[in-house]
N, C-alpha and C positions, 0 to 999 in steps of 0.2 A: 206841589201844592201844599204839602205839609209844612215845608220850610217857609212858604209865604205866610201861612196862617200863624206859624210860630213867631215870625218877625213882627207881625202885627200885634200879637199878644205881648211880646216883650216890650215893644215901643210904648205900649199903653200902660205900663206899670206905674207911671207917674200921673197920668191923666185919665183915671177910670171913668169919670163923668163924660169926658170927650169921647171915650170909646163907645158908650151907650148912644150918644148922639149920632155917631158916624156908623154904627153897626159893626164895629170891629170884633174879631173873634179873640178867644183866650179866656181861660177860666180864671176866676178870682184867685184861686190858689197859685196858678202860674204867675200871675201878675205880682202877687204878694211875695213869692219866692225870689223873683229877680229884681224887684224894685230897688232894694238897697244897692245891688251891684250896678244896675243901670245908672243910678244917681252918682255912685262913687266913681265908676270908670268911664261913663259915657255921657256926662252932663252936657257937653257941647253938641252932642248928636241927638238929644231928646227931641222928639217930634218927627224924626226921619226913621221910619221903620227899619229900612235896610241898613242904615248906618249904625243903629243901635245893635242890631243883630251882629253885624261885622265887628263892632267894637267889643261886644261881649265874647265873641268867638276869639278875637285877638287876645283877650284877657282870660281865656279859658282856665289857665292854671291858677288864677287868682280868685276865681268865682267861689262864692259860698257853696257849701254842699247842697243846699236846697236849690239854688239856681242851676248848678251843674246837673242835678238830677232832672230838672226840666229839659235841659238840652239833651240829655241821654234818652229821656222818654220820647223825644221827637227824632231819635236816630241821628243826632248831631254830635 
């Protein structure tokens, strides 16, 4: 369940207003931490929660320290 909530949070880094409209989870800090990485590495997957999570996971070695810390805080 934690992974699902994290996937939702990460995918919403680019569209926080949509997140509020759809009731998605994720703190503003988590969204802010991973937004640049999601835009940089996962642009074509934005809008697909699981695809963004998989993309960021595949690019784990390239993630910023802030986004990497988000993954670590969720046990990933």
